[in-house]
C-alpha positions as CSV (number, residue, x, y, z in Angstrom):
1,M,-54.5,196.9,48.5
2,Y,-51.2,195.1,48.9
3,L,-49.9,192.3,51.2
4,G,-47.3,192.5,54.0
5,F,-46.5,190.7,57.2
6,L,-45.5,191.5,60.7
7,T,-41.9,190.6,61.2
8,A,-42.2,189.7,65.0
9,C,-43.0,186.1,64.1
10,L,-39.3,185.5,63.1
11,P,-37.4,187.0,66.1
12,T,-34.1,185.2,65.3
13,V,-34.0,186.1,61.6
14,P,-32.1,189.3,60.6
15,L,-34.2,192.0,59.0
16,R,-32.4,191.9,55.7
17,E,-33.0,188.1,55.4
18,K,-36.7,188.5,56.1
19,A,-36.9,191.3,53.6
20,E,-35.2,189.4,50.9
21,W,-37.4,186.4,51.5
22,A,-40.5,188.6,51.5
23,A,-39.6,190.2,48.2
24,A,-38.8,186.8,46.6
25,K,-42.1,185.3,47.6
26,G,-44.2,188.3,46.4
27,Y,-44.9,190.3,49.5
28,K,-45.0,194.0,49.0
29,A,-44.6,195.3,52.6
30,L,-43.2,194.7,56.0
31,E,-44.7,195.7,59.3
32,I,-41.4,195.9,61.3
33,A,-41.2,194.8,64.9
34,C,-39.5,197.5,67.1
35,W,-39.8,196.4,70.7
36,P,-36.9,197.3,73.0
37,R,-33.9,195.1,72.5
38,L,-34.5,193.8,76.1
39,N,-38.1,192.6,76.5
40,D,-40.0,189.6,77.7
41,R,-43.2,189.9,75.7
42,D,-44.5,187.0,73.6
43,Y,-44.7,187.7,69.9
44,A,-42.2,190.5,70.3
45,S,-38.9,191.2,68.6
46,S,-36.6,194.0,67.6
47,D,-35.6,194.4,64.0
48,I,-34.8,198.1,64.4
49,D,-33.2,199.5,67.6
50,V,-35.3,202.7,67.6
51,A,-33.6,204.0,70.8
52,K,-30.3,204.2,69.0
53,L,-31.3,204.7,65.4
54,T,-29.4,207.4,63.5
55,Q,-30.5,209.0,60.3
56,T,-27.6,207.3,58.4
57,E,-28.9,203.9,59.6
58,A,-32.5,204.8,58.8
59,D,-31.4,205.8,55.2
60,E,-29.6,202.4,54.9
61,I,-32.7,200.5,56.0
62,R,-34.9,202.5,53.6
63,A,-32.5,202.0,50.7
64,M,-32.5,198.2,51.4
65,V,-36.3,197.8,51.3
66,D,-36.6,200.2,48.4
67,Q,-34.1,198.2,46.4
68,L,-36.1,195.0,47.1
69,G,-39.3,196.7,45.9
70,L,-40.9,196.7,49.4
71,T,-42.4,199.3,51.6
72,I,-42.6,199.6,55.4
73,S,-46.2,199.8,56.3
74,S,-45.7,200.6,60.0
75,L,-43.4,200.2,63.0
76,A,-44.8,197.8,65.5
77,Y,-44.5,198.2,69.3
78,Y,-47.5,196.7,71.2
79,D,-47.2,197.3,74.9
80,N,-49.0,198.8,77.9
81,N,-49.1,202.6,77.5
82,L,-51.3,202.9,80.6
83,D,-49.4,200.6,82.9
84,C,-50.4,201.1,86.6
85,D,-46.7,201.2,87.5
86,L,-45.8,204.8,86.5
87,V,-42.1,204.0,86.0
88,K,-43.0,201.2,83.5
89,R,-45.6,203.5,81.9
90,A,-43.0,206.2,81.4
91,F,-40.7,203.7,79.8
92,V,-43.4,202.4,77.4
93,N,-44.6,205.9,76.5
94,N,-41.0,206.9,75.8
95,H,-40.4,203.9,73.6
96,T,-43.6,204.7,71.7
97,R,-42.2,208.2,71.1
98,Q,-38.9,206.8,70.0
99,C,-40.8,204.7,67.4
100,I,-42.5,207.9,66.2
101,K,-39.1,209.5,65.7
102,A,-37.8,206.4,63.9
103,A,-40.9,206.4,61.7
104,K,-40.2,210.0,60.7
105,M,-36.5,209.2,59.9
106,L,-37.5,206.1,57.9
107,G,-40.4,207.8,56.0
108,V,-42.8,205.2,57.5
109,P,-46.5,206.4,57.8
110,A,-47.5,204.7,61.0
111,V,-46.6,203.4,64.4
112,G,-48.7,200.5,65.8
113,T,-49.3,200.1,69.5
114,F,-51.7,199.1,72.2
115,V,-53.5,201.5,74.4
116,G,-53.1,199.2,77.4
117,R,-54.8,199.5,80.7
118,N,-54.2,200.6,84.3
119,I,-55.4,197.3,85.8
120,N,-56.2,198.9,89.1
121,K,-59.0,200.9,87.6
122,T,-62.2,200.1,85.7
123,I,-62.2,200.4,81.9
124,A,-64.4,203.5,82.2
125,D,-62.0,205.1,84.7
126,N,-59.0,204.4,82.4
127,F,-60.3,206.8,79.8
128,D,-59.2,209.9,81.7
129,E,-55.6,208.5,81.8
130,F,-56.0,207.5,78.2
131,T,-56.9,211.1,77.2
132,E,-53.9,212.5,78.9
133,V,-51.4,209.9,77.6
134,F,-52.6,209.5,74.1
135,G,-53.6,213.1,73.6
136,A,-49.9,213.9,74.0
137,I,-48.6,211.0,72.0
138,V,-51.0,211.5,69.1
139,N,-50.3,215.2,68.9
140,E,-46.5,214.5,68.8
141,A,-47.1,211.9,66.0
142,E,-49.3,214.4,64.1
143,A,-46.5,217.0,64.2
144,A,-44.1,214.4,62.8
145,G,-46.5,213.4,60.0
146,V,-47.0,209.9,61.6
147,Q,-50.2,208.0,62.3
148,I,-50.8,206.1,65.5
149,I,-52.7,202.8,64.9
150,I,-54.2,200.7,67.7
151,E,-54.7,196.9,67.2
152,N,-58.1,196.0,68.7
153,C,-56.9,193.1,70.8
154,P,-58.4,192.6,74.3
155,M,-55.2,191.1,75.7
156,E,-57.4,189.1,78.1
157,G,-55.4,187.8,81.1
158,W,-52.4,189.9,80.2
159,Q,-52.2,191.4,83.6
160,V,-55.0,189.7,85.7
161,P,-56.8,186.5,84.8
162,L,-60.2,187.1,83.2
163,Q,-59.6,190.8,82.8
164,P,-59.0,192.6,79.5
165,G,-55.5,194.1,79.5
166,T,-56.5,196.9,77.1
167,I,-59.4,199.4,76.7
168,S,-59.7,199.4,72.9
169,F,-61.1,196.1,71.8
170,S,-64.8,196.7,70.8
171,P,-66.8,199.3,68.9
172,E,-68.2,200.8,72.1
173,L,-64.7,201.5,73.3
174,W,-63.5,202.8,69.9
175,D,-66.3,205.4,69.9
176,E,-65.1,206.6,73.3
177,M,-61.4,206.5,72.2
178,F,-62.0,208.6,69.1
179,R,-64.3,211.0,71.0
180,R,-61.5,211.6,73.5
181,V,-58.7,211.9,70.9
182,P,-60.3,213.0,67.7
183,N,-57.1,213.6,65.7
184,K,-57.4,212.2,62.1
185,N,-53.9,210.6,62.4
186,F,-55.3,208.3,65.2
187,G,-57.0,205.1,64.1
188,L,-57.1,201.3,64.0
189,N,-54.9,198.5,62.9
190,F,-58.1,196.7,62.2
191,D,-57.8,193.0,63.1
192,P,-61.0,190.9,62.4
193,S,-59.8,187.8,64.4
194,H,-60.1,189.6,67.7
195,L,-63.6,190.6,67.0
196,F,-64.5,187.1,65.7
197,Y,-63.7,185.3,68.9
198,Q,-65.6,187.9,70.9
199,L,-68.6,187.0,68.8
200,I,-68.6,190.4,67.1
201,D,-69.2,190.5,63.3
202,P,-66.3,192.5,61.9
203,L,-67.8,193.2,58.5
204,P,-70.4,196.0,59.3
205,L,-67.7,197.8,61.3
206,I,-65.6,198.5,58.3
207,S,-68.1,201.0,56.8
208,Q,-68.9,202.4,60.3
209,F,-65.3,203.1,61.1
210,K,-64.0,203.7,57.5
211,D,-62.3,206.9,58.5
212,R,-60.4,205.2,61.3
213,I,-59.2,202.1,59.5
214,L,-55.6,203.1,58.8
215,H,-53.9,199.7,58.6
216,V,-55.4,196.1,58.4
217,H,-54.3,192.8,59.8
218,A,-55.0,189.5,58.0
219,K,-55.3,187.0,60.8
220,D,-57.7,184.1,61.0
221,A,-59.3,182.3,64.0
222,E,-61.4,179.3,64.6
223,L,-64.0,178.6,67.3
224,F,-64.9,175.2,68.7
225,P,-68.6,175.2,69.6
226,E,-68.4,172.1,71.8
227,K,-65.6,173.8,73.9
228,L,-67.6,177.0,74.1
229,S,-70.5,175.0,75.5
230,Y,-68.1,173.5,78.1
231,Y,-66.0,176.5,79.1
232,G,-68.4,179.4,78.5
233,I,-67.5,182.9,77.3
234,F,-64.9,183.4,80.0
235,N,-63.0,180.4,78.5
236,K,-60.8,177.9,80.1
237,L,-60.0,178.8,83.7
238,L,-58.1,175.8,85.1
239,P,-54.6,174.8,84.0
240,S,-55.4,171.1,84.0
241,T,-54.9,170.2,80.3
242,Q,-53.1,171.3,77.2
243,D,-56.4,172.4,75.7
244,A,-56.1,176.2,74.9
245,G,-59.9,176.8,75.1
246,F,-62.7,177.5,72.7
247,W,-60.8,179.4,70.1
248,R,-57.3,179.8,68.5
249,F,-55.6,181.9,65.9
250,R,-55.0,180.4,62.4
251,M,-53.2,181.5,59.3
252,P,-55.5,183.2,56.8
253,G,-57.7,180.7,55.1
254,L,-57.4,178.0,57.8
255,G,-60.0,179.4,60.2
256,Q,-63.5,180.7,60.1
257,V,-63.1,184.5,59.8
258,D,-64.8,185.8,56.6
259,L,-61.6,187.4,55.2
260,A,-63.1,187.4,51.7
261,G,-66.0,189.5,53.1
262,M,-63.5,191.8,54.8
263,I,-61.6,192.4,51.6
264,A,-64.9,193.1,49.8
265,E,-66.0,195.6,52.5
266,L,-62.5,197.3,52.4
267,K,-62.9,197.7,48.6
268,K,-66.3,199.3,49.1
269,I,-64.8,202.0,51.4
270,G,-61.9,202.6,49.0
271,Y,-59.2,201.3,51.3
272,E,-55.9,201.0,49.3
273,G,-53.5,200.4,52.2
274,V,-51.7,197.3,53.5
275,V,-53.3,194.0,54.5
276,S,-50.6,192.7,56.9
277,I,-50.5,189.0,57.9
278,E,-49.9,188.6,61.7
279,H,-48.6,185.1,62.2
280,E,-49.8,183.7,65.5
281,D,-51.0,180.3,64.4
282,P,-49.8,177.7,67.0
283,L,-49.8,174.9,64.3
284,Y,-47.1,176.8,62.3
285,E,-44.7,177.9,65.0
286,A,-42.6,174.8,65.8
287,S,-39.6,176.0,63.8
288,T,-38.4,178.8,61.5
289,A,-39.2,176.7,58.5
290,K,-42.7,176.1,59.8
291,I,-43.2,179.8,60.4
292,Y,-42.1,180.5,56.8
293,E,-44.5,177.8,55.6
294,G,-47.4,179.5,57.5
295,L,-46.5,182.9,55.9
296,E,-46.5,181.3,52.4
297,L,-49.9,179.8,53.1
298,G,-51.3,183.1,54.2
299,L,-49.8,184.9,51.2
300,S,-51.2,182.4,48.8
301,Y,-54.7,182.6,50.3
302,M,-54.8,186.4,50.6
303,S,-53.3,187.0,47.1
304,K,-56.3,185.2,45.6
305,L,-58.7,187.5,47.6
306,L,-56.9,190.6,46.4
307,S,-56.6,189.6,42.7
């Protein structure tokens, strides 16, 4: 296993500068953010304009990361591939396909995305649309030699308060997802933090879904039991205070997710891929310097677990 980080946390820093910093600090991989150049998502940025990428530009990017001793673990574009607005859905689906084409040009093994959700339908009823949309996307990626990896984030409140914005956030839903689209190039960008705050133990799932864990996120989280007792499992519902609720994301080592146990379980299944730090810690976001500080903390902690 080797360590990388998702570049979306540094949206104003040029890709080359991020890559040079990563190599100097001891990272081995980048998970490169590839949202459209115009987007309004949080934690989204565009280090590669996949809509306009030429083979010459792809070769230059690849030469740069190769020279620095880095690899690109995946291209990241996490948006709603099942949007109820069919015009928006078509745009997202098309950009996902552009990421697949870019991955092939760059020699990158995977494209990461969300399944998303048609919020006008139940989660169960979304699966028919999922089968149609992702059946086609995954087949296209398979023909290009590219994996499609799904981060298991509920995206709660993304579209409607209290409602999950995706249909791929629990083992029950993974089973249905892989039953519907069984291709071996379709799997998980396994993120233990999202399971943790849902009160799901991530560790037993690693062996259960060993054939579907194609990429791994190192992201920590912490729960506040006294706030859980106050807000309940639906979390904070009124915008009356600055309190964010009963949980929050942290840099690896600063929360309560058993990341050491995760690495041990990944070793048991023979996982040799990337462990990519996704920086969403609100205590290390105040400035570019603070973001870099968080990435260094995560690197130091995870390096000890992998040694």
